[in-house]
C-alpha positions as CSV (number, residue, x, y, z in Angstrom):
1,E,-13.7,-10.2,2.5
2,R,-16.5,-9.4,4.8
3,A,-16.2,-12.8,6.6
4,Q,-12.5,-12.0,7.4
5,V,-13.6,-8.6,9.0
6,G,-16.7,-10.0,10.6
7,E,-14.7,-12.7,12.4
8,E,-12.1,-10.1,13.3
9,R,-9.3,-11.9,11.4
10,E,-8.7,-8.7,9.5
11,A,-8.7,-5.0,10.6
12,L,-9.2,-2.2,8.1
13,F,-7.9,1.4,8.5
14,A,-7.6,4.7,6.7
15,V,-4.2,5.9,7.7
16,T,-3.0,9.5,7.1
17,I,0.7,9.9,6.4
18,P,2.7,12.8,5.1
19,E,2.7,13.2,1.3
20,E,6.5,13.1,1.0
21,R,9.1,10.8,-0.4
22,G,10.0,8.1,2.1
23,S,6.9,8.3,4.3
24,F,5.3,5.1,2.8
25,K,8.5,3.2,3.5
26,R,8.5,4.5,7.1
27,F,4.8,3.6,7.5
28,C,5.5,0.0,6.2
29,S,8.4,-0.2,8.7
30,V,6.0,0.7,11.5
31,L,3.6,-1.9,10.3
32,G,6.3,-4.5,10.2
33,D,7.2,-3.7,13.9
34,L,3.6,-4.0,15.2
35,P,3.6,-5.9,18.5
36,A,1.6,-9.1,18.9
37,F,-1.5,-8.1,20.8
38,G,-3.4,-10.7,22.8
39,G,-0.5,-13.2,23.1
40,S,-0.5,-14.2,19.5
41,Q,3.0,-15.0,18.2
42,A,1.9,-15.3,14.5
43,P,3.4,-12.6,12.3
44,R,0.9,-9.9,11.2
45,S,0.4,-9.8,7.5
46,I,-0.7,-6.9,5.3
47,T,-3.9,-8.0,3.5
48,E,-4.6,-4.9,1.5
49,F,-3.1,-1.6,0.4
50,N,-4.9,1.0,-1.6
51,Y,-3.5,4.5,-2.2
52,R,-3.6,7.2,-4.9
53,I,-1.9,10.6,-4.6
54,S,-4.6,13.3,-4.2
55,D,-3.2,16.0,-2.0
56,A,0.2,17.8,-1.9
57,K,0.5,17.5,1.9
58,Q,-1.3,14.4,3.1
59,A,-1.7,10.9,1.8
60,H,-4.6,8.6,2.8
61,V,-3.8,4.9,2.7
62,F,-6.5,2.2,2.9
63,V,-4.8,-0.7,4.7
64,G,-5.9,-4.1,5.9
65,L,-4.0,-6.2,8.5
66,T,-4.5,-9.7,9.8
67,T,-5.6,-10.0,13.4
68,S,-5.8,-13.0,15.7
69,A,-8.4,-11.9,18.3
70,P,-11.3,-9.5,18.7
71,G,-10.5,-5.9,19.7
72,Q,-7.0,-5.7,18.2
73,S,-8.0,-3.0,15.7
74,A,-8.2,-0.4,18.4
75,K,-4.8,-1.3,19.7
76,I,-3.3,-1.2,16.2
77,A,-4.8,2.2,15.6
78,A,-3.3,3.5,18.9
79,H,0.1,2.0,18.1
80,L,0.1,3.8,14.7
81,G,-0.9,7.0,16.4
82,K,2.1,6.8,18.7
83,H,4.3,6.7,15.6
84,G,2.7,9.8,14.1
85,F,0.2,8.1,11.8
86,E,-3.5,9.0,12.3
87,A,-5.4,5.8,11.9
88,L,-9.2,5.7,11.5
89,D,-10.5,2.2,12.3
90,L,-12.8,1.0,9.5
91,T,-13.1,-2.6,10.7
92,H,-16.8,-2.3,11.3
93,D,-17.6,0.3,8.6
94,D,-19.9,-1.3,6.0
95,L,-19.3,1.5,3.4
96,A,-15.5,1.0,3.6
97,Q,-15.8,-2.8,3.4
98,E,-18.3,-2.9,0.5
99,H,-17.3,0.0,-1.7
100,I,-14.6,2.5,-0.7
101,R,-11.9,-0.2,-0.7
102,H,-12.5,-0.6,-4.4
103,M,-12.8,3.1,-5.2
104,V,-9.6,4.6,-3.9
105,G,-7.9,6.5,-6.7
106,G,-8.8,8.3,-9.8
107,R,-7.2,11.0,-11.9
108,T,-4.9,13.5,-10.3
109,E,-2.8,16.4,-11.5
110,L,-0.2,15.6,-8.9
111,A,1.0,12.4,-10.7
112,Q,3.5,14.1,-13.1
113,D,6.0,11.7,-14.8
114,E,4.1,8.7,-13.6
115,R,5.0,5.2,-14.8
116,L,2.4,2.5,-14.0
117,L,3.7,-1.1,-13.5
118,R,2.1,-4.4,-12.5
119,F,4.4,-6.5,-10.3
120,V,4.4,-10.0,-9.0
121,F,5.9,-10.0,-5.5
122,P,6.7,-13.1,-3.5
123,E,4.1,-13.4,-0.7
124,K,6.7,-13.4,2.1
125,P,7.8,-11.0,4.8
126,G,10.2,-8.3,3.6
127,A,9.3,-8.4,-0.1
128,L,7.8,-4.9,-0.1
129,M,10.6,-3.4,2.0
130,K,13.1,-4.9,-0.4
131,F,11.3,-3.0,-3.2
132,L,11.0,0.2,-1.3
133,S,14.7,0.1,-0.1
134,A,15.9,-0.3,-3.7
135,M,14.0,2.7,-4.9
136,R,15.9,6.0,-5.5
137,A,15.1,8.7,-3.0
138,G,13.9,11.1,-5.7
139,W,11.2,8.8,-7.0
140,N,7.7,9.0,-5.5
141,I,5.0,6.3,-5.2
142,S,1.8,7.9,-6.6
143,L,-0.4,4.8,-6.6
144,F,-0.3,1.5,-4.8
145,H,-2.8,-1.3,-5.0
146,Y,-2.5,-4.8,-3.4
147,R,-5.0,-7.3,-2.1
148,N,-3.8,-10.6,-0.6
149,Q,-5.5,-13.5,-2.6
150,G,-4.0,-16.3,-0.6
151,A,-1.4,-17.3,-3.2
152,D,2.4,-17.7,-3.0
153,Y,2.7,-14.4,-4.8
154,G,1.0,-11.0,-4.7
155,R,-0.1,-9.0,-7.6
156,I,0.8,-5.3,-7.1
157,L,0.0,-2.3,-9.1
158,V,2.4,0.6,-8.5
159,G,2.5,4.2,-9.9
160,L,5.9,5.7,-9.6
161,Q,6.9,9.3,-10.5
162,V,10.2,9.0,-12.3
163,P,11.6,12.0,-14.1
164,P,12.5,11.3,-17.8
165,K,16.2,11.8,-17.1
166,D,16.0,8.8,-14.7
167,H,14.4,6.3,-17.1
168,A,17.6,4.4,-17.6
169,S,18.3,4.2,-13.9
170,F,14.7,3.2,-13.4
171,D,15.0,0.3,-15.9
172,N,18.2,-0.8,-14.0
173,F,16.2,-0.7,-10.7
174,L,13.5,-2.9,-12.2
175,Q,16.1,-5.5,-13.2
176,A,17.9,-5.3,-9.9
177,V,14.8,-5.8,-7.8
178,G,14.1,-8.9,-9.8
179,Y,10.3,-9.1,-9.5
180,P,8.4,-9.9,-12.6
181,H,6.7,-6.8,-14.0
182,V,4.7,-5.3,-16.9
183,D,4.9,-1.6,-17.8
184,E,1.2,-0.5,-18.1
185,T,2.0,3.2,-18.7
186,E,0.5,3.2,-22.2
187,N,-2.5,1.0,-21.3
188,R,-5.8,2.4,-22.5
189,V,-7.7,1.7,-19.3
190,Y,-5.0,3.5,-17.3
191,K,-5.3,6.5,-19.5
192,L,-9.1,6.5,-19.2
193,F,-9.5,6.2,-15.5
194,L,-6.2,7.2,-13.8
195,R,-4.1,9.4,-15.9
196,Q,-4.6,13.1,-16.2
């Protein structure tokens, strides 16, 4: 992980977005539309997402993105700022690289009606947007964890706030999106470390 950052093949950011339904999807859309800086035509990939609901007004997302040349992280941060997302460049922050990236999260009183699921997403452009676009507007992402491992698929952990009256619709959504998944809502480790 540090080699990727040290060679500037990966940029790390703490991005502040509004804590409201749909803002994570809008943020992902802006990431998908990032211009190629430095003449590179290679598509930019998301290497990491870490998020846990912790505030009623603002969400802080730890995100990693591929880069193709030194100095691109400042340009990416400026681009995100132009779209209303405050981005703190963590690319050269040792604390962020070594520890904070693994510690985002914890218990919160704000994750009412949370369902925790592990997914296997195909490691291809558009897989996350397909998932986000299929979600009901009233459901909220309260936890998201992903780290690119270089495989053909990505292992994703997602917390979704789904009111009990929507459980049947939620089960239909899971079938319709078609990504393999495991419901971990009753997992003991989840209850110990993440559930209020």
